C-alpha positions in Angstrom: 1.7 1.3 20.7 -0.8 1.9 17.9 -0.6 5.4 16.3 -2.5 7.2 13.6 -0.4 8.6 10.8 -3.2 9.5 8.5 -5.5 12.4 8.0 -9.0 11.5 7.0 -9.8 12.8 3.6 -13.4 12.1 2.8 -13.5 14.6 -0.1 -10.2 13.5 -1.5 -10.2 13.7 -5.3 -9.7 10.3 -6.9 -7.2 11.6 -9.3 -5.0 13.3 -6.7 -1.5 12.0 -6.0 -2.4 11.4 -2.4 -5.3 9.1 -3.4 -3.2 6.7 -5.3 -2.6 3.3 -3.8 -1.3 -0.1 -4.9 -3.1 -2.3 -7.2 -2.0 -5.9 -6.7 -3.4 -6.6 -3.3 -2.1 -9.1 -0.8 -3.5 -10.3 2.4 -5.5 -13.1 3.8 -8.9 -12.6 2.3 -12.0 -14.5 1.3 -13.1 -14.9 -2.3 -15.5 -12.2 -3.1 -18.5 -12.3 -5.4 -18.0 -8.6 -6.1 -17.8 -7.2 -9.6 -14.7 -7.3 -11.7 -12.5 -9.9 -13.2 -10.0 -10.6 -10.4 -7.9 -13.7 -10.6 -7.4 -15.7 -7.4 -5.7 -18.8 -8.8 -2.4 -18.8 -10.6 0.1 -15.9 -10.0 1.3 -14.4 -13.2 4.3 -12.6 -11.7 6.3 -13.6 -8.6 7.5 -10.5 -6.7 9.9 -10.2 -3.8 7.0 -9.4 -1.5 5.2 -12.7 -2.5 8.4 -14.7 -2.2 9.0 -13.2 1.3 5.5 -14.1 2.7 5.7 -17.6 1.2 9.1 -18.2 2.7 8.0 -16.8 6.1 4.8 -19.0 6.1 2.5 -16.0 6.5 -1.1 -16.9 5.6 -2.0 -14.8 2.5 -3.8 -14.8 -0.8 -2.7 -13.0 -3.9 -5.4 -11.2 -5.8 -4.7 -10.1 -9.3 -6.8 -8.1 -11.8 -6.2 -6.3 -15.1 -5.1 -2.8 -14.1 -6.6 0.1 -16.1 -3.7 2.6 -16.8 -6.2 5.4 -17.2 -7.5 5.1 -13.6 -6.0 7.7 -11.2 -6.6 5.9 -7.9 -5.0 2.5 -8.0 -6.2 1.6 -4.5 -9.8 2.5 -5.1 -9.7 0.6 -8.4 -8.4 -2.5 -6.6 -11.2 -2.3 -4.0 -13.8 -1.9 -6.7 -12.6 -4.6 -9.0 -11.8 -7.1 -6.2 -15.1 -6.4 -4.4 -13.4 -5.6 -1.0 -14.1 -3.0 1.6 -12.0 0.1 0.6 -11.2 0.8 4.2 -9.3 -2.5 4.3 -7.1 -1.5 1.3 -3.9 0.2 2.3 -1.4 2.1 0.1 2.3 2.3 0.7 3.7 5.8 0.5 7.4 6.7 0.8 8.4 9.9 2.7 11.7 11.5 3.1 12.1 12.3 6.8 14.9 14.7 7.8 17.2 13.0 10.2 15.9 9.5 9.3 15.9 9.1 5.5 13.3 7.3 3.5 10.4 5.8 5.5 7.4 3.8 4.2 4.0 4.7 5.6 1.1 2.3 5.1 -2.3 4.1 5.3 -5.8 3.5 4.0 -6.4 4.5 0.3 -9.2 6.8 1.5 -6.8 8.8 3.7 -3.8 11.1 3.3 -0.5 10.6 5.1 -0.1 13.0 8.1 3.6 13.9 7.7 3.8 15.6 11.1 2.5 12.4 12.8 4.9 10.3 10.8 7.8 12.5 12.0 6.6 12.1 15.6 6.6 8.3 15.3 10.1 8.0 13.6 11.6 10.9 15.6 12.3 13.0 12.6 12.4 16.8 12.3 10.2 17.3 9.1 9.1 15.2 6.2 8.0 15.5 2.6 6.9 12.9 0.1 9.9 11.2 -1.4 10.8 11.8 -5.0 9.1 9.0 -7.0 12.4 8.0 -8.7 14.1 7.8 -5.3 11.2 5.7 -3.9 11.4 3.3 -6.8 15.2 2.9 -6.5 15.1 2.3 -2.8 12.2 -0.2 -2.8 12.7 -1.9 -6.2 9.0 -1.4 -7.0 7.2 1.1 -9.3 5.1 3.9 -7.9 1.5 2.6 -7.7 2.9 -0.9 -6.8 5.2 -0.2 -3.9 4.9 -3.0 -1.3 5.9 -2.6 2.4 7.4 -6.1 2.0 10.4 -7.5 0.2 12.0 -4.1 -0.6 15.3 -3.8 -2.3 16.6 -1.7 0.6 14.7 -2.4 3.9 13.1 0.9 4.8 11.5 1.6 8.2 7.7 0.8 7.8 5.0 2.6 9.8 1.5 1.1 9.6 -1.5 3.2 10.5 -3.3 2.0 13.7 -6.5 1.7 11.7 -5.2 -1.5 10.3 -5.9 -3.1 13.7 -9.6 -2.6 13.2 -9.6 -5.1 10.3 -9.4 -8.9 10.4 -7.7 -8.8 7.0 -5.9 -6.0 5.2 -4.9 -5.6 1.6 -1.5 -4.2 0.6 0.4 -4.2 -2.7 2.3 -7.3 -3.5 4.8 -5.4 -5.6 3.2 -4.4 -8.8 0.2 -2.7 -10.3 -2.8 -5.0 -11.1 
């Protein structure tokens, strides 16, 4: 059953930690004539997420672009550079849920994770954002490039119901840019 695990954050500051998303986007998408210098052809780095979708036969397209390290919101940067609708770009956040452990939540880059709603879904008592180093160790990816796919240790993944309103969504393929 679809559930919402996000809080709308229309005034979310681009530089805030909650606004950060993943930069290398993956999903089945059309080529865009939007601004930016995105690459759609050869893949520079093969990640576990890309290997997983290829092996599984999931239709996808890898979109790469030069990531600007000075940009605070990786997800918004990805949407801008790739010329895609920001509401279709999802970030992967790792939360530490009491009684459950680490859990991945996939929410739009324009929203904040609702920790209480996440607890309700995974039957946990309370939650907080995971320590970045713990998230990196568990997933095998760096913060800002954490993918819900191909993780080092398979964490439970909760995807916000708003993803169902899109024909295609964009998530990190396992690295920034």
